[in-house]
N, C-alpha and C positions, 0 to 999 in steps of 0.2 A: 504494500500500500504506500502511495506517495500522496502527500497532502500539502497544499498551499492555502493561503487565506481564503480563496474563493473557488479553488479547483482541487479535485481529488481524483486519483487514478488507482484502480485496483487490477492487478494481474493475478490470475488464479489458474490452477490446473489440478485435476484429480483423475486417477486411473485405477483400474482393477484388473487382475488377471488370475484365473484359477478355475477350479471346478465349482460352478455356481449352482446352488439349490434355490430355485425361484420361489419355493414355498417360504423361504426365510427372509424375503425382501421386506423391508420396513415400509409401512404405510405412513407417509409423512404427515405431520400435523397440518390441518388447513390453516393457512395464514390469511389475514385480511387483504394483503396485497398480492398474494400468489397462491392459487389453489393447486392442490396436488392432482396428479393424473394417475388413474388406476389402469394398469396394463393387464392384458390377457396373460394367463399362465400357459406355458408350453405343455404339450402332451407329455414330453419327456422331462421329468423334473430336473435332472442333473445334466448339465452340458458344460463343455469347455468354453469359457466365456471371457471376453476382454472388453474393456471400455476405457475411453479417454475423453475428457472434456477440458478444453483450454480456451481462455478468452481474456478479454479486458473490458473494463467499464470506466468511463470518464464522466464525472459529474461537475458541472460548473454553475455557480450561483451568479447569474447574469445581473440580478438586482435583488432588492429586498424581497420581492414577491415571486420572481421567476427563477426556476431551477431547470437547467438543461441536462439531459443524460443520453449517452450513447453507449451501445454494447456491441461487440463483435466476438464471436466464438466459433470454434470448430469442434464437432462432436462425432464420435465413432463408437460403435458397440455391436456386439453380436457374437455368434459362435466362431471359434478360431480354427476348427477343423471341419471337414466335409460332413460327418454325421451331425455335428452340433449346428452347422449352418442349415442343414435340412430342417431343423427344429426352430432355431432362432437365426434368421438371415442376418448377415453382417450389414450394417448400415452406417453411412458416413455422409457428412455434408456441413456447410457453413450456416450460420444464423446471425442476423444482425437486427438491431432495433434502435429507434430514435424516439425520445420522449421529451415532453415539456410539461413542467408542473407549475401551476399558478396558485398562489395563496389568496383565496377570497377573503378569509378572515383568519384569526388565530386558530380556529377550529375546523375550517373547511378548506379543501384543496381540490382543484381540478387537474386531472392528469390526462394528457393526450399522448398516444403512442402508436407508432407504426412498426410492424414487425415483418421480416422476410426470412424464410428458411428454404433450404433445398436438401433433399434426402435421396441418396442413391442406395439401392439394396443389391446385395449379391445375387438375389433371385432374379434381377433384371429390371425391376420397376424403378421409376424415378418420379419424385413428386416435388412440386414447388408450392409453398403455402405463403400467401400474403394476407396480412390482417391490419385493421385499423380500429382502435378503440378509444372511447372517452370514458373516464372514470371520475366519480365524485367520492372523495375520501373525507370522512368526518370523524373527529375525535372530540365529542362533547365534554369529556372529562379525562383525567389521566388514566382512568381505569377502563374506559370503553373506546372502541374504535370500530368503524364500519366502512365498507366499500360497496359502491354500486357501479357496475360497469356494463357498457353496451357497445356493440360494434358489428363489424362484418368481416368475414374471411373468405378468401377465394383459393381453391386448390386447382392446380394445373398439372396434368400428366402429359409430359412431352410426347411428341409423335415418335414411334419406333417402327421396326419392321413388322411387328405383330399387330399393332393397333394404331388407330388414328389418334391425334391429340384430342384430349377431353378436358373440360373444366366444369367447375361447379361452385356455387356460392352458398356459404353457410352462415347462419346467425351466430352472434356471440353475445352472451349476457351472463352476468354474475352478481350475486349478492352475498356478502360475507360480513361476519361480525365477530368481535373478540371482546370479552369482558373479564376483568379481574376483580374478585371479591375482596372486601376489606382485609387488611393484614397480609395481603399478597399470599394467602394460603391456597386459594383455588382460582384457577383460570380456565375459562371455557372459550372454545373457538368453533365456529360453524360456517359453512358456506354451501351454496348450491349454484351450479352454473351449467351452461350449454355451450359447447364448442366443438370444432372438428378435431379429431385425433388421428394421427398417422399410426396405424396399427403396426407394431414392431414385428408381428409374426406374418401377416399377410402382405404387408407393404401397400395397403390401401387406406384411403381416408374414410373415417367413420364419424358421423355426427352423433355425439353422445350427450345425454343429460346425466350429470354427476352431482353427488352430494357427499359431504364429509362433516363429521362432528368429532371433536376431541376435547379432552379435559385433563388437567394436571393438578394434583393436590399435594401440597408440601406440609405434612403434619409436623415436621421438624427440619431444621436447617440442613441436615445431612440425609434426609429421606424424602423421596418423591414417589408418588403413585400416579400412573397415567393410564388412560384408556382412549381408544380411537376406533371409529367405525367409518366405513365408506362404501358407496355403491355407485354403479354406473349402468346405464341402459342405452342401447342404440335407439335413436329416434328417427333416423333417416334411412336406415338399412332394413332389409327384410330377408326372410329365409335364413340360410346358413350364415349369412354375414351379420345378422342381428345377434347381439350378445347381451348377457346380464352378468354383472360382476358384483361381488360383495366381499369385503375384507374387514377384519376386526382384530384388535390385539389389546392386551392389558399387560402391564409390566410394573415392577417395583425396582427402583434404583437406589443404591446406597453410596454416599460420598465417603470413600475410605480415607483419602487425604485430599489436599487442595488440588491435586492433579490426577488422581485416580478415582474412577467411578465404576461400580459393578452393577449390572442390571440382570434381572431374572424375569421371564415372562412367557406368555404363550400367544400364538398368532394363528388365525384360521382364514381360509379363503374358499369361496364357492363360485363356480363358473357354470353358466348355461350358454349354449346347449351342451349336450353330452354329460351333464351332471358332474363335472369334475369338481372334487373337493380336496383340500389339503389342510392339515393341522400340524403345528410344530410347537415344541417347547424349546426355549433358547436361554443361554447364559452368555453374557457379553461383558467385556471389560474395555474401558476407554481411558486413554492417557492424554492429557493436555500438555504439550511441550511448552517450554519457556519461549516467549516471543523473541525473535531476533531482530535487532534494529540495525539499519545500514546508514 
């Protein structure tokens, strides 16, 4: 991270490699400014999997009320050998976004954003997605925040030898809320939204209605209990392409030291059609490294 009085830049990169069990993927907490995406689970639970995400974000405070933001990143993920790619195709491509945030009052902000991404799959399909949204973010108190977002997205499948070029327009809408109870002991988050999703297994665009609800309770400074549920339903697809997803997890984490935390929990997933279901019990440990200053 680099910061000046009015400008800040963040460079980031994250990668994984190994034998992946998709039943153990975490369901991210719904955030007021960024809703999670629920992905389909592959028929083969364990695959040789790799992923990499690298990018940069620059934020500039143009004035007391205006904040400008730009992001560029490159993403790749999927199976690393032929049997794994037959289950989870390898996908890669760039993404970029430009946004402008205007403070109406101390409690209200308007956020305009345009986003573009391109994804190429090892299975042969390519997809370009363009979107434009307008959001109203409101924080009536230090304990509450909400977001209402609306826009439109377009998906373009370039022409190839097998099929002609095709395009489709999708609606974008979202409502999200976060609330923290007194004494900062309990925090609740919820969101519902409709948006196009590039399916990581089929390489096709699916318009989905999704919802997520999460909560975290801190009965003691070193103890936290959280629970999360999420669901997704295809709304513009029919037949075998229409899917229903449901995920849920509950976990307890203990802060062993200032930098070490241990978590124990369980997570389940249900997928239709074909009635696929998975349930796992997990134990995880995380270590927070000392920040390095340059």
